[in-house]
MIKOL-362472 format. One record per atom (N, C-alpha, C): residue in one letter; x, y, z. Coordinates in nm, 4 decimals. Each point is the difference from the previous one (the first is absolute). Last residue first. Layout:
BEGIN
<res=a	c1=X	c2=Y	c3=Z>
...
This chain:
BEGIN
<res=r	c1=-1.1718	c2=-1.2171	c3=0.2709>
<res=r	c1=0.0997	c2=-0.0860	c3=-0.0615>
<res=r	c1=0.0272	c2=0.0493	c3=-0.1389>
<res=h	c1=-0.2028	c2=0.1967	c3=0.5044>
<res=h	c1=-0.0012	c2=0.0022	c3=-0.1461>
<res=h	c1=0.1085	c2=-0.0907	c3=-0.0506>
<res=w	c1=-0.3087	c2=0.1274	c3=0.4831>
<res=w	c1=0.1100	c2=-0.0715	c3=-0.0631>
<res=w	c1=-0.0161	c2=0.0052	c3=-0.1508>
<res=t	c1=-0.1699	c2=0.3440	c3=0.4070>
<res=t	c1=-0.0415	c2=-0.0897	c3=-0.1061>
<res=t	c1=0.1217	c2=-0.0603	c3=-0.0655>
<res=g	c1=0.0517	c2=0.1469	c3=0.5087>
<res=g	c1=-0.0645	c2=0.0636	c3=-0.1145>
<res=g	c1=-0.0415	c2=-0.1039	c3=-0.1017>
<res=q	c1=0.3369	c2=0.1133	c3=0.4732>
<res=q	c1=-0.1155	c2=-0.0736	c3=-0.0474>
<res=q	c1=-0.0632	c2=0.0744	c3=-0.1150>
<res=a	c1=0.3693	c2=0.1780	c3=0.2390>
<res=a	c1=0.0456	c2=-0.1180	c3=-0.0718>
<res=a	c1=-0.1183	c2=-0.0808	c3=-0.0561>
<res=e	c1=-0.0605	c2=0.3876	c3=0.2774>
<res=e	c1=0.0508	c2=0.0413	c3=-0.1309>
<res=e	c1=0.0404	c2=-0.1211	c3=-0.0826>
<res=e	c1=-0.1361	c2=-0.0591	c3=0.4492>
<res=e	c1=-0.1138	c2=0.0330	c3=-0.0854>
<res=e	c1=0.0457	c2=0.0404	c3=-0.1392>
<res=r	c1=0.3277	c2=-0.0834	c3=0.3375>
<res=r	c1=-0.0642	c2=-0.1226	c3=-0.0475>
<res=r	c1=-0.1159	c2=0.0309	c3=-0.0944>
<res=d	c1=0.2637	c2=0.3258	c3=0.2513>
<res=d	c1=0.0421	c2=-0.0300	c3=-0.1365>
<res=d	c1=-0.0726	c2=-0.1202	c3=-0.0568>
<res=p	c1=-0.0548	c2=0.1505	c3=0.4634>
<res=p	c1=-0.0773	c2=0.0745	c3=-0.0998>
<res=p	c1=0.0387	c2=-0.0319	c3=-0.1444>
<res=g	c1=0.1783	c2=-0.3619	c3=0.3260>
<res=g	c1=-0.0722	c2=0.1195	c3=0.0408>
<res=g	c1=-0.0708	c2=0.0657	c3=-0.1155>
<res=r	c1=0.2417	c2=-0.4043	c3=-0.0514>
<res=r	c1=0.0948	c2=0.1005	c3=0.0480>
<res=r	c1=-0.0720	c2=0.1281	c3=0.0364>
<res=d	c1=-0.0703	c2=-0.5613	c3=-0.1375>
<res=d	c1=-0.0672	c2=0.1176	c3=0.0545>
<res=d	c1=0.1048	c2=0.0937	c3=0.0591>
<res=p	c1=0.1459	c2=-0.3235	c3=-0.4025>
<res=p	c1=-0.0410	c2=-0.0094	c3=0.1400>
<res=p	c1=-0.0593	c2=0.1318	c3=0.0474>
<res=a	c1=-0.0486	c2=-0.1383	c3=-0.5145>
<res=a	c1=0.1042	c2=0.0505	c3=0.0902>
<res=a	c1=-0.0471	c2=-0.0121	c3=0.1445>
<res=a	c1=-0.2026	c2=-0.3441	c3=-0.3553>
<res=a	c1=-0.0065	c2=0.1432	c3=0.0298>
<res=a	c1=0.1117	c2=0.0376	c3=0.0965>
<res=a	c1=0.0638	c2=-0.4173	c3=-0.3374>
<res=a	c1=-0.0719	c2=0.0341	c3=0.1227>
<res=a	c1=0.0049	c2=0.1506	c3=0.0223>
<res=p	c1=0.0268	c2=-0.1998	c3=-0.5001>
<res=p	c1=0.0817	c2=0.0136	c3=0.1200>
<res=p	c1=-0.0844	c2=0.0425	c3=0.1204>
<res=a	c1=-0.2372	c2=-0.2870	c3=-0.3861>
<res=a	c1=0.0564	c2=0.1342	c3=0.0154>
<res=a	c1=0.0824	c2=0.0076	c3=0.1274>
<res=s	c1=-0.2724	c2=-0.3795	c3=-0.1721>
<res=s	c1=0.1456	c2=-0.0039	c3=-0.0134>
<res=s	c1=0.0658	c2=0.1363	c3=0.0153>
<res=a	c1=-0.4814	c2=-0.0727	c3=0.0060>
<res=a	c1=0.0585	c2=-0.0672	c3=0.1160>
<res=a	c1=0.1523	c2=-0.0001	c3=-0.0057>
<res=p	c1=-0.2411	c2=0.3974	c3=-0.2599>
<res=p	c1=-0.0140	c2=-0.1451	c3=0.0015>
<res=p	c1=0.0710	c2=-0.0591	c3=0.1213>
<res=p	c1=-0.2144	c2=0.5004	c3=0.0121>
<res=p	c1=0.1197	c2=-0.0716	c3=-0.0449>
<res=p	c1=-0.0245	c2=-0.1499	c3=0.0028>
<res=p	c1=-0.4088	c2=0.3413	c3=-0.0897>
<res=p	c1=0.0819	c2=-0.0467	c3=0.1115>
<res=p	c1=0.1210	c2=-0.0769	c3=-0.0518>
<res=g	c1=-0.1685	c2=0.3414	c3=-0.3483>
<res=g	c1=-0.0770	c2=-0.0786	c3=0.0957>
<res=g	c1=0.0888	c2=-0.0452	c3=0.1132>
<res=a	c1=0.0498	c2=0.1519	c3=-0.5562>
<res=a	c1=-0.0081	c2=0.0612	c3=0.1318>
<res=a	c1=-0.0865	c2=-0.0869	c3=0.0893>
<res=l	c1=0.2921	c2=0.0176	c3=-0.5046>
<res=l	c1=-0.0842	c2=-0.0781	c3=0.0896>
<res=l	c1=0.0029	c2=0.0634	c3=0.1372>
<res=v	c1=0.0782	c2=0.1990	c3=-0.5128>
<res=v	c1=0.0520	c2=-0.0032	c3=0.1359>
<res=v	c1=-0.0987	c2=-0.0779	c3=0.0856>
<res=i	c1=0.1393	c2=0.0822	c3=-0.5496>
<res=i	c1=-0.1002	c2=-0.0505	c3=0.0933>
<res=i	c1=0.0660	c2=-0.0146	c3=0.1356>
<res=q	c1=0.0700	c2=0.2553	c3=-0.5068>
<res=q	c1=0.0638	c2=-0.0309	c3=0.1274>
<res=q	c1=-0.1113	c2=-0.0407	c3=0.0956>
<res=t	c1=0.1063	c2=0.1002	c3=-0.5698>
<res=t	c1=-0.0893	c2=-0.0361	c3=0.1099>
<res=t	c1=0.0841	c2=-0.0264	c3=0.1236>
<res=r	c1=0.0431	c2=0.2888	c3=-0.5081>
<res=r	c1=0.0576	c2=-0.0774	c3=0.1105>
<res=r	c1=-0.1091	c2=-0.0338	c3=0.0998>
<res=i	c1=-0.0943	c2=0.1937	c3=-0.4343>
<res=i	c1=0.1458	c2=0.0094	c3=-0.0013>
<res=i	c1=0.0598	c2=-0.0922	c3=0.1059>
<res=v	c1=-0.4769	c2=0.0031	c3=-0.2961>
<res=v	c1=0.0576	c2=-0.0176	c3=0.1339>
<res=v	c1=0.1516	c2=0.0022	c3=-0.0107>
<res=d	c1=-0.2846	c2=0.0241	c3=-0.3863>
<res=d	c1=-0.0320	c2=0.1169	c3=0.0827>
<res=d	c1=0.0584	c2=-0.0080	c3=0.1403>
<res=e	c1=0.0475	c2=-0.3558	c3=-0.3339>
<res=e	c1=0.0672	c2=0.1219	c3=-0.0457>
<res=e	c1=-0.0239	c2=0.1193	c3=0.0921>
<res=r	c1=0.0130	c2=-0.5382	c3=0.1314>
<res=r	c1=-0.0949	c2=0.1067	c3=-0.0368>
<res=r	c1=0.0767	c2=0.1269	c3=-0.0338>
<res=h	c1=0.1696	c2=-0.4416	c3=0.1655>
<res=h	c1=0.0138	c2=0.0370	c3=-0.1414>
<res=h	c1=-0.1018	c2=0.1047	c3=-0.0457>
<res=r	c1=0.0292	c2=-0.1656	c3=0.4633>
<res=r	c1=0.1387	c2=0.0011	c3=-0.0469>
<res=r	c1=0.0137	c2=0.0535	c3=-0.1426>
<res=f	c1=-0.3993	c2=-0.0922	c3=0.2949>
<res=f	c1=0.0364	c2=0.1368	c3=-0.0393>
<res=f	c1=0.1401	c2=0.0103	c3=-0.0595>
<res=r	c1=-0.2033	c2=-0.4107	c3=0.1743>
<res=r	c1=-0.1005	c2=0.0539	c3=-0.0927>
<res=r	c1=0.0403	c2=0.1385	c3=-0.0522>
<res=e	c1=0.2464	c2=-0.2312	c3=0.3468>
<res=e	c1=0.0343	c2=-0.0433	c3=-0.1350>
<res=e	c1=-0.0958	c2=0.0579	c3=-0.1046>
<res=r	c1=-0.0811	c2=0.0590	c3=0.4677>
<res=r	c1=0.1099	c2=0.0855	c3=-0.0480>
<res=r	c1=0.0347	c2=-0.0326	c3=-0.1448>
<res=f	c1=-0.3180	c2=-0.2746	c3=0.2105>
<res=f	c1=-0.0535	c2=0.1354	c3=-0.0154>
<res=f	c1=0.1072	c2=0.0924	c3=-0.0579>
<res=s	c1=0.1227	c2=-0.4357	c3=0.1180>
<res=s	c1=-0.0771	c2=-0.0012	c3=-0.1246>
<res=s	c1=-0.0612	c2=0.1377	c3=-0.0264>
<res=d	c1=0.2395	c2=-0.0505	c3=0.4040>
<res=d	c1=0.0888	c2=-0.0162	c3=-0.1154>
<res=d	c1=-0.0769	c2=0.0005	c3=-0.1319>
<res=i	c1=-0.2474	c2=0.0178	c3=0.4142>
<res=i	c1=0.0748	c2=0.1236	c3=-0.0301>
<res=i	c1=0.0874	c2=-0.0148	c3=-0.1242>
<res=r	c1=-0.2895	c2=-0.3353	c3=0.2420>
<res=r	c1=-0.0404	c2=0.0538	c3=-0.1305>
<res=r	c1=0.0809	c2=0.1229	c3=-0.0425>
<res=a	c1=0.0404	c2=-0.2312	c3=0.4282>
<res=a	c1=0.0364	c2=-0.0979	c3=-0.1034>
<res=a	c1=-0.0331	c2=0.0512	c3=-0.1406>
<res=p	c1=-0.1222	c2=0.2445	c3=0.4017>
<res=p	c1=0.1412	c2=0.0129	c3=-0.0383>
<res=p	c1=0.0429	c2=-0.0977	c3=-0.1095>
<res=d	c1=-0.4953	c2=0.2060	c3=0.0586>
<res=d	c1=0.0691	c2=-0.1208	c3=0.0438>
<res=d	c1=0.1458	c2=0.0103	c3=-0.0468>
<res=m	c1=-0.2458	c2=0.4583	c3=0.0747>
<res=m	c1=-0.0011	c2=-0.1113	c3=-0.0951>
<res=m	c1=0.0724	c2=-0.1179	c3=0.0617>
<res=a	c1=-0.1832	c2=0.5604	c3=0.0588>
<res=a	c1=0.0288	c2=-0.1245	c3=0.0712>
<res=a	c1=-0.0141	c2=-0.1132	c3=-0.1014>
<res=f	c1=0.1204	c2=0.5609	c3=-0.0576>
<res=f	c1=-0.0881	c2=-0.1146	c3=-0.0188>
<res=f	c1=0.0449	c2=-0.1167	c3=0.0860>
<res=a	c1=0.0935	c2=0.5419	c3=-0.1930>
<res=a	c1=0.0016	c2=-0.0742	c3=0.1264>
<res=a	c1=-0.1003	c2=-0.1137	c3=-0.0158>
<res=f	c1=0.2925	c2=0.3287	c3=-0.3530>
<res=f	c1=-0.1177	c2=-0.0835	c3=0.0194>
<res=f	c1=0.0182	c2=-0.0729	c3=0.1329>
<res=r	c1=0.2170	c2=0.4615	c3=-0.2707>
<res=r	c1=0.0110	c2=-0.1006	c3=0.1068>
<res=r	c1=-0.1344	c2=-0.0714	c3=0.0125>
<res=v	c1=0.2920	c2=0.2949	c3=-0.3960>
<res=v	c1=-0.1314	c2=-0.0332	c3=0.0544>
<res=v	c1=0.0196	c2=-0.1104	c3=0.1024>
<res=y	c1=0.2966	c2=0.3795	c3=-0.3373>
<res=y	c1=-0.0009	c2=-0.0914	c3=0.1129>
<res=y	c1=-0.1426	c2=-0.0187	c3=0.0520>
<res=r	c1=0.2642	c2=0.1428	c3=-0.4755>
<res=r	c1=-0.1196	c2=0.0312	c3=0.0781>
<res=r	c1=-0.0119	c2=-0.1067	c3=0.1080>
<res=g	c1=0.4649	c2=0.1923	c3=-0.2573>
<res=g	c1=-0.1039	c2=-0.1022	c3=0.0045>
<res=g	c1=-0.1165	c2=0.0467	c3=0.0851>
<res=a	c1=0.4944	c2=0.1754	c3=-0.2950>
<res=a	c1=-0.1009	c2=0.0134	c3=0.1050>
<res=a	c1=-0.1008	c2=-0.1142	c3=-0.0086>
<res=d	c1=0.3641	c2=0.0873	c3=-0.3156>
<res=d	c1=0.0633	c2=0.0437	c3=0.1245>
<res=d	c1=-0.0992	c2=0.0147	c3=0.1148>
<res=g	c1=0.0098	c2=-0.3509	c3=-0.4554>
<res=g	c1=-0.0057	c2=0.1421	c3=0.0302>
<res=g	c1=0.0632	c2=0.0316	c3=0.1351>
<res=h	c1=-0.0266	c2=-0.4313	c3=-0.2444>
<res=h	c1=-0.1046	c2=0.0267	c3=0.0984>
<res=h	c1=-0.0089	c2=0.1473	c3=0.0381>
<res=g	c1=0.3285	c2=-0.2229	c3=-0.3050>
<res=g	c1=-0.1325	c2=0.0068	c3=-0.0587>
<res=g	c1=-0.1121	c2=0.0301	c3=0.0977>
<res=k	c1=0.4405	c2=-0.2091	c3=0.1902>
<res=k	c1=-0.0048	c2=0.0642	c3=-0.1309>
<res=k	c1=-0.1432	c2=-0.0050	c3=-0.0545>
<res=r	c1=0.0537	c2=0.0028	c3=0.5189>
<res=r	c1=0.0300	c2=-0.0934	c3=-0.1075>
<res=r	c1=-0.0120	c2=0.0748	c3=-0.1312>
<res=f	c1=0.0725	c2=0.2558	c3=0.4123>
<res=f	c1=-0.0624	c2=-0.1258	c3=0.0382>
<res=f	c1=0.0359	c2=-0.1092	c3=-0.0990>
<res=p	c1=0.2622	c2=0.4682	c3=0.1833>
<res=p	c1=-0.0640	c2=-0.0639	c3=-0.1159>
<res=p	c1=-0.0522	c2=-0.1381	c3=0.0377>
<res=r	c1=0.0125	c2=0.3233	c3=0.4036>
<res=r	c1=0.1036	c2=-0.0425	c3=-0.0941>
<res=r	c1=-0.0691	c2=-0.0647	c3=-0.1190>
<res=a	c1=-0.2651	c2=0.1984	c3=0.3235>
<res=a	c1=0.1253	c2=0.0520	c3=0.0536>
<res=a	c1=0.1172	c2=-0.0340	c3=-0.0926>
<res=f	c1=-0.5201	c2=0.0701	c3=-0.1695>
<res=f	c1=0.0908	c2=-0.1006	c3=0.0541>
<res=f	c1=0.1287	c2=0.0657	c3=0.0486>
<res=t	c1=-0.4905	c2=0.2408	c3=-0.0096>
<res=t	c1=0.1207	c2=-0.0165	c3=-0.0807>
<res=t	c1=0.0902	c2=-0.1010	c3=0.0674>
<res=r	c1=-0.5515	c2=0.0251	c3=0.0347>
<res=r	c1=0.1263	c2=0.0329	c3=0.0665>
<res=r	c1=0.1164	c2=-0.0262	c3=-0.0948>
<res=k	c1=-0.5871	c2=0.0500	c3=0.0464>
<res=k	c1=0.1165	c2=-0.0187	c3=-0.0863>
<res=k	c1=0.1242	c2=0.0438	c3=0.0764>
<res=g	c1=-0.4430	c2=-0.1782	c3=0.2742>
<res=g	c1=0.0430	c2=0.1009	c3=-0.0959>
<res=g	c1=0.1229	c2=-0.0382	c3=-0.0805>
<res=l	c1=-0.2824	c2=-0.2462	c3=0.3325>
<res=l	c1=0.1024	c2=0.0824	c3=0.0634>
<res=l	c1=0.0604	c2=0.1018	c3=-0.0956>
<res=d	c1=-0.4720	c2=-0.3006	c3=0.0759>
<res=d	c1=0.0825	c2=0.0530	c3=-0.1074>
<res=d	c1=0.0985	c2=0.0982	c3=0.0631>
<res=a	c1=-0.2732	c2=-0.4289	c3=0.2216>
<res=a	c1=0.0427	c2=0.1388	c3=0.0160>
<res=a	c1=0.0913	c2=0.0380	c3=-0.1161>
<res=t	c1=-0.3814	c2=-0.3961	c3=0.2071>
<res=t	c1=0.0850	c2=0.0383	c3=-0.1124>
<res=t	c1=0.0336	c2=0.1476	c3=0.0168>
<res=d	c1=-0.2009	c2=-0.4528	c3=0.3206>
<res=d	c1=0.0156	c2=0.1420	c3=-0.0297>
<res=d	c1=0.0899	c2=0.0176	c3=-0.1212>
<res=k	c1=-0.1704	c2=-0.4362	c3=0.1529>
<res=k	c1=-0.0385	c2=0.0853	c3=0.1124>
<res=k	c1=0.0015	c2=0.1482	c3=-0.0370>
<res=l	c1=-0.0561	c2=-0.5089	c3=-0.2522>
<res=l	c1=0.0569	c2=0.1333	c3=-0.0175>
<res=l	c1=-0.0531	c2=0.0911	c3=0.1094>
<res=d	c1=0.0666	c2=-0.5439	c3=-0.0352>
<res=d	c1=-0.0960	c2=0.0994	c3=0.0461>
<res=d	c1=0.0672	c2=0.1366	c3=-0.0069>
<res=g	c1=0.0786	c2=-0.5131	c3=-0.2712>
<res=g	c1=0.0402	c2=0.1028	c3=0.0950>
<res=g	c1=-0.1133	c2=0.0955	c3=0.0338>
<res=g	c1=0.0445	c2=-0.3846	c3=-0.3251>
<res=g	c1=-0.0609	c2=-0.0287	c3=0.1293>
<res=g	c1=0.0345	c2=0.1014	c3=0.1066>
<res=q	c1=0.1140	c2=0.0066	c3=-0.4777>
<res=q	c1=0.0898	c2=-0.0893	c3=0.0744>
<res=q	c1=-0.0546	c2=-0.0335	c3=0.1394>
<res=k	c1=-0.2327	c2=0.3042	c3=-0.2774>
<res=k	c1=0.0071	c2=-0.1250	c3=-0.0765>
<res=k	c1=0.0870	c2=-0.1034	c3=0.0714>
<res=r	c1=-0.0256	c2=0.4448	c3=0.1676>
<res=r	c1=-0.1219	c2=-0.0763	c3=0.0293>
<res=r	c1=0.0007	c2=-0.1357	c3=-0.0699>
<res=i	c1=0.3552	c2=0.2882	c3=-0.0951>
<res=i	c1=0.0043	c2=-0.0332	c3=0.1426>
<res=i	c1=-0.1205	c2=-0.0852	c3=0.0355>
<res=e	c1=0.0140	c2=0.1762	c3=-0.4305>
<res=e	c1=0.0933	c2=-0.1119	c3=0.0147>
<res=e	c1=0.0112	c2=-0.0436	c3=0.1466>
<res=a	c1=-0.2569	c2=0.3827	c3=-0.1029>
<res=a	c1=-0.0672	c2=-0.1200	c3=-0.0487>
<res=a	c1=0.0896	c2=-0.1229	c3=0.0147>
<res=g	c1=0.1848	c2=0.4190	c3=0.1036>
<res=g	c1=-0.1016	c2=-0.0365	c3=0.0982>
<res=g	c1=-0.0739	c2=-0.1267	c3=-0.0394>
<res=v	c1=0.3009	c2=0.1802	c3=-0.3110>
<res=v	c1=0.0725	c2=-0.0572	c3=0.1138>
<res=v	c1=-0.0986	c2=-0.0432	c3=0.1090>
<res=h	c1=-0.1794	c2=0.2254	c3=-0.3691>
<res=h	c1=0.0476	c2=-0.1326	c3=-0.0385>
<res=h	c1=0.0741	c2=-0.0673	c3=0.1153>
<res=e	c1=-0.1405	c2=0.4473	c3=0.0458>
<res=e	c1=-0.1133	c2=-0.0917	c3=0.0089>
<res=e	c1=0.0420	c2=-0.1425	c3=-0.0347>
<res=i	c1=0.3197	c2=0.3355	c3=-0.0574>
<res=i	c1=-0.0268	c2=-0.0182	c3=0.1433>
<res=i	c1=-0.1158	c2=-0.0976	c3=0.0196>
<res=s	c1=0.0987	c2=0.1283	c3=-0.4400>
<res=s	c1=0.1072	c2=-0.0848	c3=0.0537>
<res=s	c1=-0.0229	c2=-0.0297	c3=0.1486>
<res=k	c1=-0.2903	c2=0.3033	c3=-0.2095>
<res=k	c1=-0.0238	c2=-0.1338	c3=-0.0536>
<res=k	c1=0.1049	c2=-0.0978	c3=0.0529>
<res=q	c1=0.0518	c2=0.4536	c3=0.1011>
<res=q	c1=-0.1118	c2=-0.0568	c3=0.0754>
<res=q	c1=-0.0321	c2=-0.1412	c3=-0.0470>
<res=l	c1=0.3279	c2=0.2400	c3=-0.2379>
<res=l	c1=0.0482	c2=-0.0344	c3=0.1333>
<res=l	c1=-0.1119	c2=-0.0650	c3=0.0812>
<res=a	c1=-0.1146	c2=0.1677	c3=-0.4204>
<res=a	c1=0.0877	c2=-0.1160	c3=-0.0160>
<res=a	c1=0.0536	c2=-0.0461	c3=0.1354>
<res=e	c1=-0.2580	c2=0.3963	c3=-0.0210>
<res=e	c1=-0.0827	c2=-0.1188	c3=-0.0204>
<res=e	c1=0.0845	c2=-0.1258	c3=-0.0124>
<res=e	c1=0.1991	c2=0.4317	c3=0.0211>
<res=e	c1=-0.0411	c2=-0.0479	c3=0.1322>
<res=e	c1=-0.0828	c2=-0.1277	c3=-0.0120>
<res=e	c1=0.3786	c2=0.1825	c3=-0.3473>
<res=e	c1=-0.1443	c2=-0.0166	c3=0.0137>
<res=e	c1=-0.0318	c2=-0.0606	c3=0.1362>
<res=p	c1=0.4495	c2=0.0714	c3=-0.1281>
<res=p	c1=-0.0637	c2=0.1312	c3=-0.0112>
<res=p	c1=-0.1519	c2=-0.0091	c3=0.0165>
<res=s	c1=0.3613	c2=-0.3295	c3=0.2376>
<res=s	c1=-0.0849	c2=0.0084	c3=-0.1185>
<res=s	c1=-0.0633	c2=0.1377	c3=-0.0076>
<res=p	c1=0.4368	c2=-0.2914	c3=0.2410>
<res=p	c1=-0.0814	c2=0.1210	c3=0.0060>
<res=p	c1=-0.0781	c2=0.0134	c3=-0.1308>
<res=r	c1=0.1317	c2=-0.4788	c3=0.2030>
<res=r	c1=0.0530	c2=0.1019	c3=-0.0914>
<res=r	c1=-0.0863	c2=0.1242	c3=0.0154>
<res=f	c1=0.0087	c2=-0.3056	c3=0.4260>
<res=f	c1=-0.0494	c2=-0.0006	c3=-0.1368>
<res=f	c1=0.0770	c2=0.1014	c3=-0.0835>
<res=m	c1=0.0513	c2=-0.3057	c3=0.4793>
<res=m	c1=0.0374	c2=0.1221	c3=-0.0663>
<res=m	c1=-0.0423	c2=-0.0148	c3=-0.1456>
């Protein structure tokens, strides 16, 4: 989530910077989607205003590099918040799938998120 900027060029520069950081960390940027400006449901942090510009980056990266990647944005003025969602097959320690109960079984299968 970025600070809403009146200049589109400033936002594009920030988006390009994030893409460059993904590649710098050895990641593969798959897609970038500007989800637009949205008003916060509740006050976020003092000095951040009442809205943010949401941008989703879909990328693949070695999980061991995620913490250092996230740390790179902790003190940037243009980044309000980061959220990284890991998607893929469940790890070996994940709970076993529900027993086969007919048609409901297909609904229980899907992408695992942590």
